[in-house]
N, C-alpha and C positions, 0 to 999 in steps of 0.2 A: 715910954718903953713899949715896944711892939713884941708880943709873944708869938713865936712861930713854933707850932707843934709838928714834928716830923713823924709820920706813921710809915713804918717799913715792915715788909713781910717777915723778915727775920734778921738776925745779926751774926750769922756765920761769916767766915772770911770771904770777902768778895769785893769787886771794884766799887759797886754802888755803896756798900757799907763803909769802905775806906773814904770815899768822897764825902759821905755824910759826916764822918768824924772830922775831916778837914774843915768842912763848911761850918759846922756848929762850934768848933773850937776857935775859929778865926773871925766870926762875925763880931762887929763892934758891940761889946757888952754894955756900953753906955746907952745904946739905942735898941738893942735886940736881946730878948731872952729866948733861949732854945730849949725845947723839951723833945726828947726822942722816945717814941713808943714802939716797941717791937711786938708784932702780933703773936710771936712765939715766945721764946725766952731771951735772956741777955746774950746767949751765944758766946762765941770766941771774941767778938768785938766789943762786948759790953764793958770790959775793963778799960778800954781806950776812952770811951765816953766819960767814965767815972774819973779817970786820971786827968781829963781835961776840964773837970768840973761841970760837965753837962748833965742836966737832970735826965734820968733814965727810968722808964717804966716798961713793964712787960704785961701783955694780956694773957700769956701762958696758954695759948691755943695750940692744939696739935696740928702740925703741918699736914695739909691735904685733907683735913677733916672739917667740914662745915660745922660751925658751932654758933648758934644765935647769942650765946653768952658773950661773945666778943663785942657785940653791939652795946650791951649793957656795961661791960667793963670799960670800953672806950668812952662811952657817954659819961661815966664817972670821972675819968681822967680829964675830959674836956671841961666838965663843970669845975674841976679843981683848978685848972690853969687858965681857963677862958682865953684861948688863943685868938688872935686876930686872923691868923692864917693857919690852915691845916694843909701841909704839903705831904703828899703821899709818894712813896718810892716803891716801885714794882707793882705788878698788875693786881694782885689780890688786895693790896693796900688801896689801890685806886678804887676798887669796887666798894670797899668798906667806907672810904672817904665820901663817896657819892651818897651812901645811906645817911651818914652823919650830916651832910649838907641838906639833904631832903628833910631830915628831922629837925633842922633849924639849929643844930648845935654849933655851927661855925659860920662866921660872916663871909669868909673867903676860902675857897678850895683851889689848890694847885696840884696838878698831877706832874710827876717827874718821870720821864721816860729815859731809861739808861741804855737799852739795847734794841736789837731787831730780832731777838730770839722768838721762835714760833710760840704763840700763845697757846695755853693748855689744850683747848678744844674749840671747835667751830662755834659752839654756843657761847663760850666765854668771849671769844673774839667778837662775835656780833654784839654781845651785851656791852662790851667796852666801847665799841664804835658807836653804839646807840647812845651811850651815856657821855660820850666825849664833849658834847656842847655844854654840859653842866658845870665843869670847873671854870673858874675865872680865866685860867690860862693853863697851857701845857708846856712845861719846860723840857726841852730836848738838848742832849749833849752833842748831837751830831746832825748834820743835814741829811745824811743817809737814813738815820732813824726817823726823821720827820717824813721823808718820802715813803719809807716803808709803811708807817702807820697811816698816812694818807691813802696808800694803796689798799689797805684793808678796811677803809671806811671811816677813819677818824676825821671829824669835822669840828675841831674846837673853836671857841670864840677867838682865841688868840694863841699863836705859837710864839714861844720865847726861846731863842737859842743861846744857851750859856754852856760852854764846854766844861768838861772836867778840868780840875786844876791840881797842881802838885806843889808840895812844900819844899821848895828848892833850898831853903835854909837847913832843913833836916836831911834832905836827900842830896848827897854830893859824893864825888870820888873820895874814897877813904882807904888808903893803903893798909892801915891797921885792921879795919874791918875785913879787908880782903885776906890778909894773913890769918886772921882769927877764923873766918868762915871756911877757908880751905883746910885749915887744921882740923876743924870740927868734922868736916865731911871726908877727910883723908884724901884730898886732892893734891897731888904732887905739883911742883912749880911748872914743870914742862908740859903738863896736860892742859889742853884747851877744853874748858868746861862750858857746856851749853845748857841753859836752864829754860824749861817750859813751865812758867808759873800759871797753872790753869786747873780748875776743878775737873774731875773725870766726868765728862759729859759728851754726847755726840757732837755738840756744837764745837767743842774744842779740838776734836779730831786727833786724839792721841794715836790712832792708827796711822795717820799721815806722818806724824812726828816719828814714830818708831820705824816706819818704812824708809823714811829719809835718813834716819840714823844708821840703819843697816847699810844703805848705799854709801854713806860717807865713810864708814869704818873700813870699807874695802880699799880706799886710797889714803885715809888719814887714821892710822891706828892709835895715835896719841890723843884721842878725843873721848870725853866722858859726857854722858847725857843725864841730866837731872830733871825730875818732875816733882813739882810741889803744888799742892792744892787738895781740896777735899776729895777723897777717894783715890789718892795716888800713893797710898801706903802699901806695904807688902801684903796686907790682909785682903787686898783686892785681887782675887784669884784670876779674874779675867785679864787684868792688866799684867800681872806677874807672868801669866802664861804667854801673853803676846810678847813680852820682853824676851822670854826664853825662846820663843819660836823664831824671833829675828836674830838669835844668836848674840844678843847683846850682853847677857850675863853680868859680869862684874863691871861692864862699861856703863851700866845704868844705876842711878840712885833714885829710890822711891822715898821721897821726903815727907809725904802726907801733908795734912793741913798745917800751914805755917802762918799764924797771925802776925809773926815777926818778919814777914817776907821782905818788907822794905829795908831791913838791916842786912839782908842776905845778898842783895844784888851785887855788891862789889866783889864777892867771892867768885863770880862767874865772868867769863870772857865774852860771851854772847848771850843775850836774852832773846827768846823766840816765841812767836805765837803761830800755831798751825791750824787755826780755826777754819772750819768749813763754811760757816755762816754765823749770823747773829750778833756780831760785834757792833758797837757804836763808836765810842772813843775809848779804846782800851786803857784802863788805868795802869796795867803792868808795863806797857810800853813807855808811857810818860815817866813812871817811877824809875825804870831802869835807865832811861836816857838822862834823867836828872842826876842819877848816880854815876853817870859817865860810862855806861855800858852800851855799846852799839847793839842794834836790834835787827833781826830778820823776821819778817811777819808776812802772813798771807794777806791778800787784798780783801779784807772784810771790814765793813764799816768805814770809819775815818782813819784806819791804820796808816794808809799812805799819806794822808794829810799831816798826821802827827810826826811820822818818821821823816818825811821829806827826803832830802838828799843826804841824810846822816846815817842811813842804813839801807836795807834792801827789802823790797816788797815783791812777793812772788804770787802766782795764781794759787787759789785754794785747791785742795785735793790733788796736788801735783808733787809727790815725794821727790822726784828728780830735780824739780826747780828749787824746792826747799833745801835739799842737800847741796845744790850748786850755790845757793845763796850763802850757806854756812861756809862752804869751801872758799868763796870769794873773800870773806872776812878773815878766815884762817890764814890765807896767803898774805894778808897785810902784815902779819907778825904782831908782836906785842906792842911795839911803838905805833904802828899804823892803826891798830884798834884803839889804843889809848887816845890818839889824836882825833879819831872819828868819834869816840865817846865824848870828848870835850866839845866837839862841834854839836853833838846831839844834846848835851846839857845846855849849851848856849841857846839852842832852838826852843827848849822847854822854858828857859828863863825869859825869853823874849815874848813868847806867845801864850804860855799856859801856867804861869806862876800864880800862886794863890793871891798874891798882892794885886794881880790884875783882875782875877775872876770874882773873888769874894765881893768887891765893891759893886759888881754888876748885880749880884743877888741882893745886896742891900738897897740899891736903887730900885730894883724890881719890887721888893717888899714895900718900900715907901710908896711907890706908885699905886699899887693895888689897894693899899689900906687908906691912902689919902683920897683916892677916887670916891670912896663911899662916904667920906666926910663932907663932900660938897653937894 
């Protein structure tokens, strides 16, 4: 039995966090034991690990506040479980993982890189690049992410490309979920509903989304725009003011953080990403596609590779292009979008299903642990 301990910065709703749920709950439990450690608290995603029977621990550190007690707390967890591999997720976890490796607490260290988002400060960027030869390997979900990190000085011993994956058994077209979701949000049948599932952050470029929405409503009045993710609730005064400034009013839904986002995709006709930068292999696109919902996304990270010919890719920071992409799918009508959504699902099933990707992690873990045995 190989124990893999996954250290992640936090467990609020996000793509890396959902991928970690999928990975740990689908690894072969006859050969692998998974332990997940959050540097902060259990967050909104903690219950998903517990429901899957995955061991969960929290270091209870305050986000953004350096605290040496984190080293001691993690050391205790490592002594408790004695993992063969410590895999870190997100930058702050990468740095803590290096400390644990240098202190001799783990035989193997693996970094996991999810995005190309700008690293906190130049000092942190240089420190991560300087430390990058220490892990046994760095796992990247996209080639774009690898090139980005090479460009800022990463020189690991080994790059391993394993894309994000999607549970196509759980994610699928669901007419009942569509009816239920539209009733929950008060979306009439004739309305075309467009969802942006993204936390409120400059990377996600909600300004681009809202500007495109304002353009589209001039020619397509029966459209509704929904935003879901951390910081997209009505208490965000900046976002609420931007919605009002664009004259969207009742055309916009601010849904806030939705840990149940995977169950909501069928309620919408189009799922979109308006990101300006920083994407790798966006989980929300694959999830929506697996659910049979066609996508329009900006060309960031591997979005174009994932979507392929089953949706529309537009340049970043171009509201006119984003609005035109939406209009193109609206013109297809319900049946045309449904057919395109089924094509999108087939693409995910063929290239990004968990049944294809999880065995690659299993083989990788076997390789790095068996190498030290010889």
